[in-house]
C-alpha positions as semicolon CSV with decimal commas, in nm:
position;residue;x (nm);y (nm);z (nm)
1;M;0,033;-0,016;0,012
2;S;0,153;0,342;-0,081
3;S;0,217;0,599;0,189
4;T;0,020;0,828;0,036
5;I;-0,314;0,597;0,073
6;V;-0,196;0,543;0,454
7;N;-0,175;0,884;0,522
8;T;-0,522;0,945;0,391
9;L;-0,654;0,710;0,581
10;K;-0,483;0,787;0,896
11;A;-0,630;1,137;0,835
12;R;-0,967;0,997;0,819
13;S;-0,942;0,801;1,137
14;M;-0,808;1,074;1,316
15;G;-1,121;1,293;1,207
16;L;-1,364;1,050;1,279
17;I;-1,217;0,989;1,618
18;I;-1,237;1,388;1,662
19;L;-1,581;1,393;1,583
20;I;-1,650;1,112;1,810
21;S;-1,493;1,301;2,074
22;L;-1,660;1,599;2,015
23;L;-1,971;1,457;2,004
24;A;-1,922;1,287;2,328
25;L;-1,842;1,628;2,482
26;A;-2,129;1,799;2,379
27;G;-2,338;1,521;2,528
28;C;-2,179;1,578;2,819
29;G;-2,255;1,967;2,858
30;S;-2,579;1,906;2,716
31;S;-2,865;1,820;2,946
32;T;-3,152;1,560;2,851
33;T;-3,477;1,677;2,787
34;T;-3,598;1,349;2,693
35;T;-3,575;0,915;2,821
36;T;-3,525;0,646;2,611
37;S;-3,891;0,601;2,592
38;G;-3,911;0,964;2,424
39;T;-4,102;1,087;2,727
40;P;-3,970;1,408;2,895
41;S;-3,672;1,394;3,168
42;N;-3,751;1,492;3,513
43;S;-3,448;1,756;3,466
44;S;-3,621;1,928;3,177
45;I;-3,963;2,009;3,374
46;H;-3,950;2,322;3,586
47;L;-4,224;2,331;3,853
48;T;-4,290;2,658;4,032
49;V;-4,461;2,516;4,401
50;G;-4,670;2,785;4,594
51;G;-4,803;2,824;4,905
52;K;-5,018;2,972;5,191
53;L;-4,894;3,229;5,455
54;D;-4,960;3,003;5,787
55;T;-4,653;2,761;5,923
56;E;-4,833;2,465;5,823
57;A;-4,852;2,570;5,484
58;Q;-4,513;2,649;5,472
59;I;-4,391;2,348;5,562
60;L;-4,615;2,138;5,319
61;T;-4,484;2,353;5,078
62;S;-4,139;2,305;5,132
63;L;-4,192;1,918;5,177
64;Y;-4,362;1,934;4,821
65;S;-4,051;2,117;4,680
66;Q;-3,795;1,903;4,825
67;V;-3,963;1,539;4,727
68;L;-3,976;1,681;4,353
69;E;-3,625;1,823;4,369
70;H;-3,475;1,502;4,508
71;A;-3,692;1,304;4,177
72;G;-3,491;1,551;3,988
73;F;-3,738;1,846;3,899
74;K;-3,604;2,180;3,881
75;V;-3,795;2,349;4,120
76;T;-3,881;2,687;4,216
77;E;-4,029;2,710;4,562
78;K;-4,290;3,062;4,683
79;A;-4,372;2,966;4,999
80;K;-4,558;3,242;5,206
81;L;-4,714;3,369;4,897
82;G;-5,049;3,514;5,009
83;T;-5,389;3,423;5,098
84;N;-5,616;3,146;4,970
85;A;-5,741;3,423;4,729
86;I;-5,388;3,511;4,610
87;V;-5,268;3,152;4,599
88;F;-5,555;3,054;4,396
89;S;-5,536;3,335;4,156
90;A;-5,174;3,249;4,095
91;I;-5,258;2,850;3,985
92;T;-5,532;2,939;3,757
93;S;-5,269;3,249;3,614
94;G;-5,021;2,997;3,549
95;S;-4,773;3,175;3,771
96;I;-4,770;2,880;3,995
97;D;-4,808;2,492;3,886
98;L;-4,924;2,353;4,216
99;Y;-4,924;2,388;4,594
100;P;-5,103;2,208;4,904
101;E;-5,488;2,270;4,917
102;F;-5,752;2,194;5,157
103;T;-6,070;1,954;5,093
104;A;-6,360;2,265;5,221
105;T;-6,162;2,533;5,088
106;G;-6,204;2,317;4,755
107;L;-6,552;2,304;4,832
108;A;-6,644;2,685;4,960
109;K;-6,455;2,759;4,608
110;L;-6,714;2,543;4,446
111;G;-6,975;2,711;4,641
112;D;-7,080;2,345;4,780
113;K;-7,105;2,210;5,137
114;T;-6,936;1,945;5,317
115;A;-7,095;1,620;5,307
116;H;-6,886;1,519;5,618
117;N;-6,709;1,217;5,434
118;V;-6,379;1,231;5,331
119;Q;-6,433;1,042;5,001
120;T;-6,724;1,223;4,904
121;D;-6,618;1,534;4,957
122;Y;-6,280;1,456;4,773
123;Q;-6,492;1,342;4,483
124;T;-6,675;1,669;4,455
125;V;-6,333;1,914;4,468
126;K;-6,177;1,670;4,227
127;T;-6,435;1,663;3,967
128;G;-6,530;2,031;4,023
129;Y;-6,174;2,158;4,008
130;E;-6,097;1,962;3,663
131;Q;-6,423;2,098;3,480
132;K;-6,415;2,431;3,614
133;Y;-6,020;2,521;3,675
134;K;-5,861;2,249;3,483
135;I;-5,657;2,177;3,792
136;T;-5,608;1,805;3,936
137;W;-5,620;1,694;4,290
138;L;-5,342;1,436;4,344
139;D;-5,380;1,204;4,645
140;L;-5,518;1,328;4,986
141;S;-5,286;1,301;5,330
142;P;-5,473;1,198;5,596
143;L;-5,376;1,560;5,780
144;N;-5,704;1,723;5,839
145;D;-5,665;2,050;5,988
146;T;-6,017;2,160;6,092
147;Y;-6,154;2,399;6,354
148;G;-6,201;2,281;6,677
149;I;-6,318;2,407;7,041
150;C;-5,970;2,404;7,287
151;T;-5,893;2,516;7,671
152;T;-5,693;2,458;7,940
153;K;-5,694;2,076;8,093
154;A;-5,783;2,262;8,461
155;N;-6,095;2,466;8,259
156;A;-6,167;2,125;8,084
157;T;-6,219;1,959;8,431
158;K;-6,341;2,257;8,590
159;Y;-6,645;2,248;8,326
160;N;-6,672;1,899;8,294
161;A;-6,588;1,936;7,924
162;T;-6,443;1,629;7,676
163;K;-6,686;1,717;7,417
164;V;-6,877;1,976;7,268
165;S;-7,183;1,896;7,361
166;D;-7,116;1,931;7,705
167;L;-7,142;2,309;7,709
168;A;-7,437;2,322;7,630
169;S;-7,608;2,419;7,937
170;Q;-7,311;2,648;8,037
171;A;-7,204;2,803;7,725
172;S;-7,429;3,104;7,751
173;K;-7,247;3,239;8,076
174;L;-6,909;3,196;7,949
175;T;-6,647;3,338;7,694
176;I;-6,491;3,212;7,369
177;A;-6,176;3,371;7,187
178;T;-6,197;3,308;6,806
179;P;-5,966;3,407;6,508
180;P;-6,190;3,617;6,249
181;D;-6,259;3,326;6,042
182;G;-6,410;3,139;6,300
183;K;-6,683;3,412;6,352
184;S;-6,744;3,447;5,969
185;D;-6,737;3,075;5,884
186;P;-7,083;2,900;5,906
187;N;-6,947;2,613;5,982
188;V;-6,821;2,762;6,316
189;L;-6,915;2,956;6,589
190;P;-7,247;3,049;6,345
191;G;-7,339;2,672;6,367
192;L;-7,276;2,626;6,723
193;K;-7,643;2,699;6,737
194;P;-7,821;2,526;6,456
195;T;-7,623;2,214;6,526
196;Y;-7,536;2,208;6,900
197;G;-7,848;2,418;7,031
198;F;-7,633;2,663;7,224
199;D;-7,418;2,991;7,149
200;F;-7,153;3,123;7,403
201;G;-7,235;3,441;7,584
202;T;-6,960;3,642;7,460
203;T;-6,712;3,634;7,161
204;K;-6,359;3,768;7,165
205;V;-6,225;3,826;6,811
206;L;-5,837;3,801;6,856
207;D;-5,528;3,661;6,639
208;A;-5,518;3,295;6,622
209;A;-5,207;3,270;6,855
210;L;-5,389;3,535;7,082
211;T;-5,708;3,313;7,161
212;Y;-5,485;3,074;7,360
213;Q;-5,311;3,346;7,541
214;A;-5,671;3,509;7,647
215;V;-5,800;3,145;7,772
216;I;-5,449;3,156;7,986
217;S;-5,502;3,457;8,124
218;G;-5,874;3,410;8,183
219;Q;-6,013;3,653;7,952
220;A;-6,193;3,360;7,783
221;Q;-6,259;3,052;7,906
222;F;-6,273;2,844;7,557
223;N;-6,088;2,919;7,230
224;V;-6,166;2,853;6,864
225;C;-5,873;2,614;6,734
226;Y;-5,704;2,505;6,415
227;T;-5,685;2,124;6,505
228;T;-5,305;2,104;6,396
229;S;-5,192;2,354;6,570
230;A;-4,864;2,352;6,763
231;L;-5,011;2,558;7,024
232;I;-5,222;2,281;7,163
233;T;-4,938;2,084;7,253
234;K;-4,704;2,405;7,364
235;D;-4,959;2,546;7,566
236;N;-5,110;2,205;7,707
237;F;-5,441;2,261;7,601
238;V;-5,724;2,011;7,544
239;L;-5,893;1,951;7,199
240;L;-6,304;1,916;7,253
241;Q;-6,455;1,626;7,027
242;D;-6,678;1,735;6,756
243;D;-6,954;1,496;6,816
244;K;-7,197;1,618;6,633
245;N;-6,980;1,677;6,343
246;L;-7,043;2,049;6,297
247;F;-6,664;2,141;6,133
248;P;-6,573;2,067;5,798
249;I;-6,315;1,846;5,682
250;Y;-6,006;2,015;5,597
251;Q;-5,780;1,743;5,437
252;V;-5,479;1,838;5,214
253;A;-5,338;1,733;4,890
254;P;-5,105;1,878;4,619
255;I;-5,344;2,039;4,351
256;I;-5,186;2,097;4,015
257;R;-5,259;2,239;3,661
258;Q;-5,378;1,963;3,410
259;D;-5,107;2,128;3,153
260;T;-4,843;2,074;3,420
261;F;-4,942;1,743;3,534
262;S;-4,944;1,590;3,141
263;K;-4,597;1,688;3,144
264;S;-4,505;1,353;3,320
265;P;-4,671;1,120;3,548
266;A;-4,373;1,088;3,793
267;I;-4,510;1,426;3,948
268;A;-4,815;1,244;4,041
269;A;-4,599;0,953;4,150
270;T;-4,362;1,157;4,369
271;L;-4,616;1,351;4,534
272;N;-4,850;1,091;4,599
273;K;-4,561;0,896;4,765
274;L;-4,537;1,146;5,021
275;A;-4,910;1,155;5,111
276;P;-4,935;0,876;5,355
277;Y;-4,711;1,016;5,583
278;L;-4,864;1,371;5,656
279;T;-5,098;1,271;5,928
280;S;-5,252;1,562;6,178
281;A;-5,008;1,431;6,433
282;V;-4,734;1,466;6,257
283;S;-4,821;1,841;6,142
284;S;-4,823;1,919;6,512
285;Q;-4,503;1,841;6,558
286;L;-4,342;1,947;6,265
287;Q;-4,493;2,312;6,324
288;L;-4,407;2,304;6,733
289;Q;-4,036;2,242;6,601
290;V;-4,099;2,587;6,398
291;V;-4,224;2,736;6,677
292;N;-3,916;2,674;6,880
293;G;-3,706;2,773;6,649
294;A;-3,621;2,552;6,336
295;T;-3,686;2,673;5,985
296;P;-3,986;2,538;5,764
297;H;-3,700;2,395;5,521
298;D;-3,505;2,215;5,784
299;V;-3,792;2,075;5,943
300;A;-3,898;1,925;5,585
301;A;-3,574;1,812;5,498
302;Q;-3,529;1,639;5,849
303;F;-3,847;1,467;5,828
304;L;-3,835;1,358;5,453
305;Q;-3,454;1,231;5,525
306;S;-3,648;1,014;5,827
307;K;-3,867;0,854;5,620
308;G;-3,615;0,791;5,313
309;L;-3,790;0,992;5,083
310;I;-3,488;1,235;4,979
C-alpha cells in the first residue's frame, strides 16, 4: 500500500475520532430532555410550587418542593405567597404550577357544602376543579386541619367538658376567643346554635395565636383552634370532641394545573408517595419545631430524610 493511501486513511481515522470525541463532549455538556422511551426527563421539567402564609402551609410547600427536587425536577419554591385568593389566582394564571390545598377550602371555592365524608368531599372537589378550573387534585393525606374548640386542662376539668355538647348548659355564661374566620365561617361559631343548640355568651375576636393567651389569662374560657396547631401541645390545651360533626373536613392534597400534570406521570407518583406520611399528628409535631425556632425548610428536610424520601 502506498504511503499516500496510508496517510489518507490515517487522516480520515483521526478525523472520525475527533468527531466522535466532540459529539461525546457535547453530550456531556447538555441536559438530557427525553428518556429512551421518548418521554420528557424530570430534569427538563420546571415546576413552581406555591403556598399560603401560615406555618403549616410553609412546611407543606417545602415538603412538596424537596421531594420533587429529589426526583430530579427543577423546582422554584414560592412559600408564603399569600392568602387563599392570592394563591388560587396564581395557579389559575399559570404563575405557579401546584400548591397544597384543603378539601373544605375547595368546596367553599366551588360553592358546595361538606358531606362530612372524606371520599365524598374529595370526589366533589376533584371533579369540580377538573371541570371548572382545569386543575387536578392528587392523592389526599390523612392530615385534617379543621376547626375545633379548645381550652386548658384545668378548664376542661372545671366545666366537665370532653366534647362540644358538654357545653350546652353553661356556654351562655362563658366567653370564647376566636380568630376572625371562626366567627365569619358559617360552619364554625355560627353553626353552634343549629347543630348543638347553644351559643357562647361573649365572643372575643383575636389573632389565632392570641386566643390561647386569652384563655390562659382568664379573658376567655375556651377558644376556637385549628386542630393541627402546635400551640395545643405547646400550651398544654385540650381539644374537645366535635361529637355532632359540625366542623368540615380539611384534608390536604397537592393541586396541580392539568397542563403541568400532563408533562410527566412522575409528578403525581412523587407527590403521592409522600401523601400517606402527612398525618395530623405529624403536622403538629413539625409545626412545634418551627415554633421552637427551626425553619420550615430544615424541618421538612429532616422529616423527609427520616422517612427515606430524600
